[in-house]
C-alpha positions as CSV (number, residue, x, y, z in Angstrom):
1,M,37.5,65.4,-124.7
2,E,37.5,61.8,-123.6
3,N,40.2,62.5,-120.9
4,K,38.1,65.3,-119.5
5,S,35.1,63.1,-119.2
6,H,37.1,60.5,-117.2
7,A,38.5,63.2,-115.0
8,L,35.0,64.5,-114.3
9,A,33.7,61.1,-113.5
10,A,36.6,60.4,-111.1
11,G,36.1,63.8,-109.4
12,T,32.4,63.2,-109.1
13,F,33.0,59.7,-107.6
14,V,35.5,61.1,-105.1
15,L,33.1,63.9,-104.1
16,V,30.3,61.5,-103.6
17,I,32.4,59.2,-101.5
18,T,33.6,62.2,-99.4
19,L,30.0,63.3,-98.8
20,L,29.0,59.7,-97.8
21,L,31.9,59.5,-95.3
22,V,31.0,62.9,-93.8
23,S,27.4,61.9,-93.6
24,L,28.4,58.6,-91.9
25,V,30.5,60.4,-89.4
26,L,27.8,62.9,-88.6
27,W,25.3,60.0,-88.3
28,L,27.6,58.0,-86.0
29,T,28.4,61.0,-83.8
30,R,24.9,62.4,-83.6
31,D,23.6,62.9,-80.1
32,K,19.9,63.8,-79.5
33,G,20.2,64.0,-75.7
34,Q,19.7,67.3,-73.7
35,Y,22.7,68.3,-71.6
36,Q,23.3,70.8,-68.8
37,T,26.7,72.5,-68.7
38,Y,28.6,72.8,-65.4
39,E,32.0,74.2,-64.5
40,L,34.6,72.8,-62.2
41,S,37.5,74.8,-60.7
42,S,40.5,72.9,-59.3
43,A,43.7,74.1,-57.7
44,D,45.2,70.6,-58.2
45,A,46.9,69.2,-61.2
46,I,44.6,67.5,-63.7
47,T,47.2,65.3,-65.4
48,G,45.6,62.8,-67.7
49,L,42.3,64.7,-68.2
50,Q,41.6,65.6,-71.9
51,P,38.7,67.2,-73.7
52,Q,36.0,64.7,-74.6
53,A,36.9,62.7,-71.5
54,A,34.0,60.8,-70.0
55,V,31.9,62.2,-67.2
56,R,30.3,59.5,-65.0
57,Y,27.9,59.5,-62.1
58,K,28.7,56.7,-59.7
59,G,30.3,54.8,-62.7
60,V,27.4,55.5,-65.2
61,S,28.4,57.6,-68.2
62,V,26.3,60.8,-68.1
63,G,28.3,63.3,-70.2
64,K,31.7,64.5,-71.3
65,V,34.4,67.1,-70.8
66,T,34.0,69.9,-73.4
67,T,36.8,72.4,-72.6
68,I,39.8,72.8,-70.3
69,S,41.2,76.2,-69.6
70,F,42.4,78.5,-66.8
71,D,40.0,80.1,-64.3
72,H,40.2,83.8,-64.4
73,Q,38.2,84.2,-61.2
74,A,40.7,82.1,-59.2
75,K,44.3,82.7,-60.2
76,G,46.2,79.5,-60.7
77,N,43.1,77.3,-60.9
78,V,42.1,75.1,-63.8
79,L,38.6,75.5,-65.2
80,I,36.9,72.4,-66.5
81,R,33.6,72.7,-68.4
82,I,31.5,69.5,-68.6
83,Q,28.2,68.6,-70.2
84,V,25.9,66.4,-68.1
85,D,22.7,64.7,-69.2
86,E,19.7,66.5,-67.7
87,K,18.3,63.1,-66.5
88,A,21.4,62.6,-64.2
89,P,20.3,63.1,-60.5
90,I,22.4,66.2,-59.9
91,S,21.6,67.9,-56.6
92,S,23.0,70.1,-53.9
93,T,24.8,67.1,-52.4
94,T,26.7,66.2,-55.6
95,Y,30.4,66.7,-55.9
96,A,33.0,65.9,-58.5
97,T,36.5,64.3,-58.3
98,L,39.1,63.0,-60.8
99,A,39.4,59.3,-61.3
100,Y,41.8,57.2,-63.4
101,Q,41.2,54.3,-65.7
102,G,43.4,51.4,-64.8
103,V,47.1,51.8,-65.6
104,T,46.6,53.9,-68.7
105,G,46.8,57.2,-66.8
106,L,43.8,58.6,-68.5
107,A,41.5,60.5,-66.2
108,Y,37.8,61.2,-66.2
109,V,35.4,63.2,-64.1
110,L,33.5,61.1,-61.5
111,L,30.4,62.6,-60.0
112,N,29.2,61.3,-56.6
113,D,26.7,62.0,-53.9
114,S,27.9,62.6,-50.3
115,G,24.4,62.7,-48.8
116,E,25.2,66.0,-47.1
117,P,24.7,69.5,-48.6
118,Q,27.9,70.8,-50.2
119,K,29.1,74.4,-49.9
120,P,27.7,76.3,-52.9
121,H,30.2,77.8,-55.3
122,P,29.6,81.1,-57.0
123,S,28.8,80.9,-60.7
124,G,31.4,81.8,-63.3
125,D,31.5,84.8,-65.7
126,D,29.3,82.8,-68.1
127,G,26.7,82.3,-65.4
128,L,27.1,78.5,-65.5
129,P,26.6,76.6,-62.2
130,R,29.7,75.2,-60.6
131,L,30.1,71.9,-58.8
132,P,32.6,71.4,-56.0
133,L,35.7,69.5,-57.1
134,V,37.1,67.3,-54.3
135,T,40.7,66.2,-54.3
136,S,41.1,62.6,-55.5
137,Q,42.8,59.9,-53.4
138,L,45.8,60.1,-55.7
139,G,46.0,63.9,-55.1
140,K,45.7,63.4,-51.3
141,M,48.5,60.9,-51.5
142,T,50.6,63.3,-53.6
143,E,50.0,66.0,-50.9
144,Q,50.9,63.7,-48.2
145,A,54.0,62.4,-50.1
146,P,56.5,64.7,-48.2
147,E,55.1,63.7,-44.8
148,L,55.1,60.0,-45.9
149,L,58.7,60.3,-47.1
150,A,59.7,61.9,-43.8
151,Q,58.1,59.1,-41.8
152,I,59.8,56.5,-44.1
153,N,63.1,58.2,-43.5
154,E,62.6,58.2,-39.8
155,A,61.6,54.6,-39.8
156,T,64.7,53.8,-41.9
157,V,66.9,55.5,-39.3
158,R,65.2,53.6,-36.5
159,I,65.7,50.3,-38.3
160,N,69.3,51.1,-38.8
161,Q,69.6,51.8,-35.1
162,L,67.8,48.6,-34.3
163,L,70.2,46.6,-36.6
164,S,73.4,48.2,-35.2
165,D,76.3,46.0,-34.3
166,D,75.6,46.1,-30.6
167,N,72.0,45.1,-31.1
168,Q,73.0,42.3,-33.5
169,R,75.4,41.0,-30.9
170,R,72.6,41.1,-28.3
171,L,70.2,39.5,-30.7
172,S,72.7,36.7,-31.3
173,L,73.2,36.3,-27.5
174,M,69.4,36.1,-27.1
175,L,69.1,33.5,-29.8
176,S,71.9,31.5,-28.1
177,N,70.1,31.7,-24.8
178,L,66.8,30.7,-26.5
179,A,68.6,27.6,-27.9
180,K,69.9,26.7,-24.5
181,V,66.4,27.1,-23.0
182,S,65.0,24.9,-25.7
183,E,67.6,22.2,-24.9
184,N,66.8,22.5,-21.2
185,T,63.2,22.3,-22.0
186,A,63.7,19.2,-24.1
187,E,65.7,17.6,-21.3
188,L,63.1,18.5,-18.7
189,T,60.4,17.0,-20.9
190,A,62.4,13.8,-21.2
191,N,62.8,13.7,-17.4
192,L,59.1,14.2,-16.9
193,N,58.3,11.4,-19.3
194,H,60.7,9.1,-17.5
195,T,59.2,10.1,-14.1
196,V,55.6,9.5,-15.4
197,Q,56.6,6.1,-16.8
198,A,58.5,5.1,-13.7
199,R,56.1,6.3,-11.0
200,L,52.8,7.3,-12.4
201,D,52.2,4.2,-14.5
202,P,52.5,1.8,-11.5
203,A,50.1,4.0,-9.7
204,L,47.7,4.0,-12.6
205,A,48.0,0.2,-12.7
206,T,46.5,0.1,-9.2
207,V,43.5,2.2,-10.2
208,P,41.4,-0.9,-11.5
209,A,41.9,-2.6,-8.1
210,L,41.0,0.5,-6.3
211,A,38.0,0.9,-8.5
212,H,36.9,-2.7,-7.7
213,E,37.3,-2.1,-4.0
214,A,35.4,1.1,-4.3
215,T,32.6,-0.8,-6.1
216,L,32.5,-3.4,-3.3
217,T,32.4,-0.6,-0.7
218,L,29.6,1.0,-2.5
219,K,27.7,-2.2,-2.6
220,T,28.2,-2.7,1.1
221,L,27.0,0.9,1.7
222,Q,24.0,0.2,-0.4
223,T,23.3,-3.0,1.7
224,N,23.7,-1.0,4.9
225,A,21.5,1.7,3.6
226,A,18.8,-0.9,2.9
227,D,19.2,-2.3,6.4
228,V,18.9,1.2,7.8
229,G,15.8,1.7,5.7
230,R,14.2,-1.5,7.0
231,M,15.2,-0.5,10.6
232,S,13.7,2.9,10.1
233,N,10.5,1.3,8.8
234,A,10.4,-1.0,11.9
235,I,10.9,2.0,14.2
236,T,8.2,3.9,12.4
237,L,5.8,0.9,12.8
238,T,6.7,0.6,16.5
239,A,6.1,4.3,17.0
240,Q,2.7,4.0,15.2
241,R,1.8,1.1,17.5
242,L,2.9,3.0,20.6
243,N,0.8,6.0,19.5
244,E,-2.3,4.0,18.8
245,R,-5.4,4.7,20.8
246,N,-5.6,2.5,24.0
247,G,-2.1,1.5,23.2
248,P,0.9,1.2,25.5
249,L,1.4,4.9,25.8
250,D,-2.2,5.5,26.7
251,R,-2.0,2.7,29.3
252,I,1.2,4.1,30.8
253,A,-0.6,7.5,30.9
254,E,-3.5,5.9,32.7
255,S,-1.2,4.1,35.2
256,A,0.6,7.4,35.8
257,D,-2.7,9.1,36.5
258,A,-3.7,6.3,39.0
259,F,-0.2,6.5,40.6
260,S,-0.6,10.2,40.9
261,H,-4.1,9.7,42.5
262,V,-2.5,7.3,45.0
263,I,0.3,9.8,45.8
264,D,-2.3,12.5,46.3
265,T,-4.3,10.2,48.7
266,L,-1.1,9.2,50.5
267,G,-0.2,12.9,50.9
268,T,-3.6,14.0,52.1
269,T,-4.7,11.1,54.4
270,T,-2.0,8.6,55.2
271,L,1.0,10.9,55.8
272,P,-0.9,13.2,58.3
273,R,-1.8,10.0,60.3
274,I,1.7,8.8,60.1
275,N,2.9,12.1,61.3
276,R,0.6,12.0,64.3
277,V,1.7,8.4,65.2
278,T,5.3,9.5,64.9
279,E,4.7,12.5,67.2
280,D,3.0,10.2,69.8
281,A,5.9,7.7,69.5
282,S,8.3,10.5,70.0
283,R,6.6,11.7,73.2
284,T,6.4,8.1,74.5
285,A,10.1,7.7,73.8
286,R,10.9,10.9,75.6
287,L,8.8,9.8,78.6
288,L,10.5,6.4,78.6
289,G,13.9,8.1,78.4
290,R,13.1,10.3,81.4
291,T,11.9,7.2,83.3
292,V,15.0,5.3,82.5
293,T,17.1,8.2,83.5
294,G,15.2,8.5,86.8
295,L,15.7,4.8,87.5
296,N,19.4,5.1,86.8
297,D,19.6,8.0,89.3
298,N,17.3,6.5,91.9
299,P,16.9,2.8,91.6
300,Q,15.2,2.7,95.0
301,S,12.3,4.3,93.6
302,L,11.2,1.0,92.3
303,L,10.7,-0.2,95.9
304,F,10.0,3.0,97.8
305,G,8.3,5.1,95.2
306,S,9.4,8.3,93.6
307,G,9.4,10.4,96.9
308,Q,12.5,11.9,98.4
309,M,14.6,9.3,100.1
310,L,16.4,9.9,103.4
311,P,20.1,9.5,103.3
312,G,21.4,6.2,104.7
313,P,24.2,5.5,106.9
314,G,27.4,6.8,105.5
315,E,25.6,9.2,103.2
316,P,25.9,12.9,103.6
317,G,23.0,14.2,105.8
318,F,22.4,11.0,107.5
319,T,21.0,11.4,111.0
320,P,20.8,8.4,113.2
321,P,17.5,7.8,114.8
322,P,17.1,8.6,118.4
323,A,17.7,5.7,120.9
324,A,14.6,4.2,122.3
325,A,14.0,4.5,125.9
326,R,14.7,1.4,127.9
327,P,12.0,0.1,130.3
C-alpha cells in the first residue's frame, strides 16, 4: 500500500510539472496582436525560407511565414502564406522579396514600398490578397550567372590572346625601349643642369647690376619727369599771362588792327595818288624819249627849230641857189 502511495505522489508531481511547463510555453508564445494573412507566389527557388521565418517591413519585424506549399493556380510556382500585423503600412505600392541573414543562408520575407502602384495580383482560391514577389538580388545574379560566365570566358580568352608569346616579346621590347628612353631622359636632364649652371647662372649673377642700373634709370626718368612737370607749369603760366586781358596778345591784336587801318588808308588814298604820279612820270618819260630821239635824228633843230631843213651841199636833193646878177 505504501508503494502505491509513493507512485501516486510521483505521478502527481510529474503531471503538475508537465502542466506547468505547458502553461509556461503557452504563456511565452502567446501573441495578442491582430494579423492579416497574405499570399506570395514565386516562380524562383526559395532556398533557405522555412515556416515561422520572419516577415519584416523595411527591416522591422511585422509578422511571420505560416505555410509554404505549391501554387495550384500557377503550375511550378511556390505559394508562401504570411501573417502581417494589421498596423503595418501595407498599401498598393508594397511588394515582397526574399532576403538572407548574413552567412547563415536563412531567408526571410522583406516587405518594401516602391512608391509606385504595383500590378495587382488575383486572389487565390482562399480569397486571400496576394502581394507581388520581386526577384531578389541573389536571384537576379543567379539568372545572370550564365551570361556572366560567358563574359568571363570571353575575357579569359582575350587575356590569353593578350598574353601570347608574340605580345610578351613586344611588351619586353617596349619595356626595353622605355628603359632606354629613361636613360636618355636622365642624360638630357644632366646636360640641361650643366647648361643652366654654366650659362644661366652667370647671367643671373648680372641681374643685380642690371636691377641697380634700372633703378638709376628710373630715378633719372623721375627727375626728368619732374623737370617736364615744372616746364609744363611755366608754359601754362606763360600762356595764362599771354591770355590775360590787356596782355601781350591783346596788344598785338590792337597793333594788328592799327596796321590793318594803315594798310586800308594806304590802299584807298596813297596808292591812287602814287599811281597818278607814276602815270604822269611815264608820260613825261615818253615825251622826253621822243625829244631825245628827235635830237638824235635832227640835231640842227636845236639851232633852226623843228621845221623841215633844206638839204645841204652834197646831200640828196640839194639845189644850189641861183647866181646873183652882177651889176
